[in-house]
C-alpha positions as CSV (number, residue, x, y, z in Angstrom):
1,M,-18.1,-11.0,-8.2
2,Q,-18.8,-10.7,-11.9
3,A,-20.5,-7.3,-11.4
4,G,-17.5,-6.1,-9.4
5,I,-15.2,-7.1,-12.2
6,L,-17.4,-5.5,-14.9
7,A,-17.7,-2.3,-12.9
8,T,-13.9,-2.0,-12.7
9,V,-13.2,-2.6,-16.4
10,L,-16.2,-1.1,-18.1
11,L,-16.3,2.1,-16.1
12,N,-12.5,2.6,-16.4
13,P,-12.0,1.8,-20.1
14,D,-8.7,3.7,-20.2
15,R,-7.0,1.6,-17.5
16,W,-5.4,-1.8,-17.3
17,F,-5.9,-3.9,-14.2
18,S,-3.9,-6.8,-12.7
19,L,-5.7,-9.9,-11.5
20,S,-4.9,-8.9,-7.9
21,E,-6.6,-5.5,-8.4
22,L,-9.7,-7.2,-9.9
23,G,-9.8,-9.6,-7.0
24,E,-9.7,-6.7,-4.5
25,T,-12.6,-5.0,-6.2
26,A,-14.7,-8.2,-6.6
27,G,-14.0,-9.3,-3.0
28,A,-13.3,-12.9,-4.1
29,A,-10.5,-15.4,-4.2
30,L,-8.1,-14.8,-7.1
31,A,-8.6,-18.2,-8.6
32,S,-12.3,-17.6,-8.9
33,V,-11.7,-14.2,-10.3
34,D,-9.2,-15.6,-12.8
35,K,-11.9,-18.1,-14.1
36,E,-14.5,-15.3,-14.4
37,V,-12.1,-13.0,-16.3
38,Q,-11.3,-15.8,-18.7
39,L,-15.1,-16.2,-19.4
40,L,-15.4,-12.4,-20.0
41,E,-12.4,-12.5,-22.3
42,T,-13.9,-15.3,-24.3
43,S,-17.1,-13.4,-24.6
44,G,-15.2,-10.3,-26.0
45,I,-16.0,-8.0,-23.1
46,V,-12.5,-8.0,-21.7
47,S,-9.1,-8.0,-23.4
48,S,-5.7,-8.9,-21.9
49,R,-2.0,-8.4,-22.5
50,T,1.2,-9.6,-20.8
51,E,3.6,-7.2,-19.1
52,G,6.7,-9.0,-17.8
53,T,5.3,-11.8,-15.7
54,M,2.0,-10.1,-15.0
55,R,-1.2,-10.3,-17.1
56,L,-3.3,-7.2,-17.3
57,Y,-6.9,-6.7,-18.3
58,H,-9.1,-3.9,-19.6
59,A,-12.4,-3.4,-21.4
60,S,-12.6,-4.4,-25.0
61,H,-13.9,-2.0,-27.6
62,L,-17.4,-1.1,-26.4
63,G,-19.8,-1.7,-29.3
64,P,-23.4,-0.7,-29.3
65,G,-24.4,-4.2,-28.0
66,L,-22.6,-3.5,-24.7
67,A,-24.1,0.0,-24.2
68,P,-27.0,-1.2,-22.1
69,L,-24.7,-3.3,-19.9
70,V,-22.4,-0.3,-19.3
71,D,-25.5,1.8,-18.3
72,L,-26.7,-0.9,-16.0
73,I,-23.3,-1.2,-14.3
74,R,-22.9,2.6,-14.1
75,Q,-26.2,2.9,-12.2
76,T,-25.7,-0.1,-9.9
77,Y,-21.9,-0.2,-9.4
78,G,-20.8,3.1,-10.8
79,V,-19.7,6.3,-9.3
80,P,-23.2,7.6,-8.1
81,Q,-23.9,4.2,-6.4
82,V,-20.5,3.9,-4.7
83,I,-20.4,7.5,-3.6
84,G,-24.0,7.2,-2.2
85,E,-23.1,4.0,-0.3
86,E,-19.8,5.1,1.2
87,F,-20.7,8.8,2.1
88,G,-24.2,7.8,3.0
89,R,-22.7,6.1,6.1
90,V,-21.3,9.5,7.3
91,R,-23.3,11.0,10.1
92,G,-24.2,14.6,9.4
93,A,-24.0,14.2,5.6
94,G,-27.2,15.8,4.2
95,R,-26.6,15.9,0.5
96,L,-24.0,14.7,-2.0
97,V,-23.2,16.6,-5.2
98,L,-20.7,15.4,-7.9
99,A,-19.1,18.2,-9.9
100,G,-16.1,18.8,-12.1
101,T,-14.9,16.7,-15.0
102,W,-16.8,13.6,-14.0
103,A,-20.1,15.4,-13.9
104,Q,-19.4,17.0,-17.3
105,R,-18.7,13.6,-18.9
106,F,-21.9,12.2,-17.1
107,A,-23.9,15.1,-18.6
108,G,-22.6,14.3,-22.1
109,V,-20.1,17.2,-22.4
110,P,-17.2,16.0,-24.5
111,G,-13.7,16.1,-23.2
112,P,-11.0,14.0,-21.6
113,A,-11.7,11.2,-19.1
114,P,-11.9,12.4,-15.5
115,E,-8.7,11.8,-13.5
116,N,-10.6,12.1,-10.2
117,I,-14.0,12.5,-8.7
118,E,-15.0,15.9,-7.3
119,L,-17.6,15.7,-4.5
120,I,-19.3,18.4,-2.4
121,V,-20.7,17.1,0.9
122,V,-23.5,19.3,2.1
123,P,-23.9,18.8,5.9
124,K,-27.2,18.7,7.7
125,P,-28.3,22.1,9.1
126,D,-28.1,20.9,12.7
127,Q,-25.3,18.3,12.5
128,P,-22.0,19.0,10.8
129,A,-20.4,16.0,9.1
130,D,-17.6,14.3,11.0
131,E,-14.3,15.0,9.2
132,N,-12.8,11.6,10.2
133,E,-15.8,9.7,8.8
134,L,-15.6,11.7,5.6
135,R,-12.0,10.8,5.2
136,L,-12.7,7.1,5.8
137,A,-15.6,7.3,3.3
138,G,-13.3,8.9,0.7
139,D,-10.7,6.2,1.2
140,R,-13.3,3.4,0.8
141,A,-14.7,5.1,-2.3
142,E,-11.2,5.5,-3.8
143,H,-10.5,1.8,-3.2
144,R,-13.7,0.8,-5.0
145,L,-13.6,3.2,-7.9
146,K,-9.9,3.0,-8.5
147,R,-9.4,6.7,-8.8
148,P,-9.0,9.7,-6.4
149,V,-12.0,11.2,-4.7
150,R,-11.7,14.9,-3.9
151,W,-14.3,16.0,-1.4
152,H,-15.1,19.1,0.6
153,A,-18.0,20.3,2.7
154,G,-20.1,23.2,1.5
155,E,-23.4,24.5,0.3
156,Y,-24.1,24.7,-3.4
157,G,-27.6,26.1,-3.9
158,P,-31.2,24.9,-4.3
159,G,-32.4,21.3,-4.6
160,R,-31.7,19.2,-7.8
161,T,-33.3,16.1,-9.2
162,L,-31.5,13.0,-7.8
163,T,-28.8,11.5,-10.1
164,T,-30.0,13.7,-13.0
165,P,-27.5,16.1,-14.5
166,S,-28.3,19.7,-13.7
167,H,-26.3,22.9,-13.6
168,W,-24.8,25.2,-11.0
169,E,-23.1,28.4,-12.0
170,G,-23.1,27.1,-15.6
171,Q,-21.4,23.8,-14.8
172,P,-23.0,20.4,-14.8
173,I,-23.6,18.7,-11.4
174,V,-25.1,15.4,-10.4
175,E,-26.8,15.0,-7.0
176,V,-26.4,11.6,-5.6
177,R,-28.9,9.7,-3.4
178,L,-27.5,8.8,0.0
179,V,-27.7,5.1,0.6
180,R,-28.0,4.8,4.4
181,S,-26.8,1.6,6.1
182,R,-29.3,0.2,8.6
183,D,-29.0,-1.7,11.9
184,P,-30.9,-4.9,11.1
185,A,-32.1,-5.3,14.7
186,G,-33.8,-2.0,15.2
187,G,-33.8,-0.2,11.8
188,R,-31.6,2.6,13.2
189,E,-28.9,4.2,11.0
190,R,-25.5,3.0,12.1
191,V,-22.0,3.9,11.0
192,T,-19.1,1.7,11.8
193,T,-15.6,3.1,11.3
194,G,-12.4,1.3,11.7
195,R,-11.9,2.7,15.2
196,E,-15.4,1.8,16.2
197,A,-14.9,-1.8,15.0
198,I,-11.7,-2.1,17.1
199,A,-13.6,-0.7,20.1
200,E,-16.2,-3.4,19.6
201,F,-13.5,-6.1,19.3
202,L,-12.0,-4.9,22.6
203,E,-15.3,-4.7,24.4
204,S,-16.2,-8.3,23.3
205,G,-12.8,-9.6,24.4
206,Q,-11.6,-10.6,20.9
207,L,-8.7,-8.1,21.2
208,T,-6.7,-6.9,24.1
209,M,-4.2,-4.1,24.5
210,T,-0.5,-4.6,25.1
211,N,2.3,-2.5,26.6
212,D,3.7,0.2,24.4
213,R,7.1,-1.5,24.3
214,D,5.5,-4.5,22.6
215,A,4.0,-2.4,19.8
216,R,6.2,-3.7,17.0
217,A,5.1,-5.2,13.7
218,E,8.5,-6.4,12.6
219,P,8.6,-9.8,14.3
220,A,5.3,-10.9,12.9
221,L,6.0,-9.5,9.4
222,D,9.4,-11.1,9.3
223,L,7.8,-14.5,10.2
224,A,5.2,-13.9,7.5
225,E,8.0,-13.3,5.0
226,K,9.7,-16.6,5.9
227,H,6.4,-18.4,5.5
228,L,5.9,-16.7,2.1
229,A,9.4,-17.7,0.9
230,A,8.9,-21.3,2.0
231,A,5.6,-21.5,0.2
232,D,7.1,-20.1,-3.0
233,Q,9.7,-23.0,-2.9
234,I,7.2,-25.8,-2.7
235,V,4.2,-24.3,-4.5
236,D,4.5,-26.5,-7.6
237,G,5.2,-29.8,-5.9
238,A,3.0,-29.4,-2.8
239,P,0.4,-26.7,-3.4
240,E,-1.8,-27.6,-0.4
241,S,1.2,-27.3,2.0
242,A,2.2,-24.1,0.3
243,Y,-1.3,-22.7,0.8
244,L,-1.2,-23.6,4.5
245,L,2.0,-21.5,4.8
246,L,0.3,-18.7,2.9
247,A,-2.7,-18.7,5.3
248,E,-0.3,-18.6,8.2
249,A,1.6,-15.7,6.6
250,G,-1.7,-13.8,6.2
251,Q,-2.5,-14.3,9.9
252,R,1.0,-13.0,10.8
253,I,0.6,-9.9,8.6
254,A,-2.7,-9.1,10.3
255,E,-1.3,-9.7,13.8
256,G,1.7,-7.6,12.9
257,L,-0.4,-4.6,12.0
258,L,-2.4,-5.0,15.2
259,A,0.8,-5.3,17.3
260,Q,2.0,-2.0,15.8
261,Q,-1.2,-0.5,17.3
262,G,-0.6,-2.0,20.7
263,L,-3.2,-4.7,20.1
264,R,-3.2,-8.5,20.1
265,V,-5.8,-11.2,19.5
266,D,-7.0,-12.9,22.6
267,L,-6.3,-16.6,22.9
268,A,-10.0,-17.4,23.0
269,A,-10.9,-15.1,20.1
270,H,-12.6,-16.2,16.9
271,P,-10.0,-17.4,14.3
272,N,-11.0,-14.6,11.9
273,A,-10.7,-11.9,14.5
274,A,-7.3,-10.6,13.3
275,G,-8.3,-10.6,9.6
276,E,-11.6,-8.9,10.3
277,A,-10.0,-6.3,12.5
278,V,-7.5,-5.2,9.9
279,T,-10.1,-5.3,7.1
280,A,-12.3,-2.9,9.1
281,Q,-9.4,-0.5,9.4
282,F,-7.4,-0.8,6.2
283,G,-9.8,-1.8,3.6
284,H,-11.1,-4.8,1.6
285,R,-7.7,-5.9,0.4
286,Y,-7.1,-7.4,3.9
287,S,-10.2,-9.6,3.6
288,H,-7.9,-12.0,1.8
289,V,-6.5,-12.9,5.3
290,V,-9.9,-14.4,6.2
291,Q,-10.4,-16.0,2.8
292,L,-7.0,-17.6,3.0
293,R,-7.6,-19.0,6.4
294,E,-11.0,-20.4,5.6
295,R,-9.8,-22.0,2.3
296,A,-6.9,-23.6,4.2
297,T,-9.2,-24.9,6.8
298,A,-11.2,-26.7,4.2
299,L,-8.2,-28.4,2.5
300,H,-8.6,-31.6,4.6
301,V,-11.6,-32.5,2.5
302,R,-10.4,-34.2,-0.7
303,A,-12.9,-32.3,-2.9
304,N,-11.5,-29.0,-1.8
305,G,-8.0,-29.6,-3.1
306,L,-6.3,-26.8,-5.1
307,T,-4.0,-26.6,-8.0
308,P,-0.5,-25.1,-8.1
309,E,-1.9,-22.3,-10.2
310,E,-4.3,-21.2,-7.5
311,A,-1.5,-21.4,-4.9
312,R,0.8,-19.3,-7.1
313,I,-1.9,-16.7,-7.5
314,S,-2.4,-16.6,-3.7
315,T,1.4,-16.3,-3.3
316,A,1.2,-13.0,-5.3
317,T,-1.7,-11.9,-3.1
318,V,0.2,-12.5,0.2
319,H,3.3,-10.8,-1.2
320,A,1.3,-7.7,-2.1
321,L,-0.3,-7.7,1.4
322,L,3.2,-7.9,3.0
323,V,4.5,-5.0,1.0
324,D,1.5,-2.9,1.9
325,A,1.7,-3.9,5.6
326,R,5.4,-3.0,5.9
327,T,4.7,0.4,4.4
328,R,1.6,1.0,6.5
329,A,3.3,-0.1,9.7
330,R,5.9,2.6,9.5
331,E,3.3,5.4,10.2
332,L,0.7,3.4,12.2
333,P,0.1,5.0,15.6
334,L,-0.9,3.3,18.8
335,Y,-4.6,2.7,19.2
336,E,-6.1,5.0,21.8
337,P,-9.5,4.2,23.2
């Protein structure tokens, strides 16, 4: 979690991030992220400012003492690592080459900070890269790096040293090592896209398909909005009760998106099925659905109680999910096997 926060702020020193954005990047509950950011701010690594009712964070002045930390984060959580991980999952991707402004800054050429990441995907000679998988990889990389990733397929010339700045036609380039995901059972390379994940849910009986006339997200999203409004009213006096409503709202949001696709969760499915299905398709932001449900389930234990502050943070998270879901549902097509 700390590494995810550091990667976001240290590798994007010109940007300010909300607590919600840092939570998405770190993949953790916002209350935990809030505590971690406070420690980083106390240590002088992160600074903050208030804009309206929102608190924003960015990297403090990076003195010489932080340079080794920035280099470490860049190599492990930075652009080469993220690009290598996400595009390494694409079948048919043979080589990855970073070019443009980002490669120039990486090579030490002075100039403005890169607004986007330019990537050349070199396909294998006997297996062209699947365009849908490339698009999904680009979306995942953009989500993690917090900046646009512009990719295209094409050759670029002879081999280069991995992750070491070189030149092509007079311009710096950086070749990235592909990080291939592995099937733990057999050691085989395996790529799971959102569509493939849904196919697996259907095959296992976790999800079922509905009639086209039932493919509407609005009823579930409207109910989620009511839960959210009720939670907001009682969050200070009864944070645990508010949190239960928030967890229910998260479930309805996930179920609404699935309904828009003509899908529904089977009655005998795992409680996390809806959250995992939307996370597989629409990105890590929706993993909050699972986190909310699991946190709410544990509230019956006295030691797992929560504060109004944690509940308020989660209220903002669910509100952001609802806004995103309503926008996304307008253009979401039916799932076709």
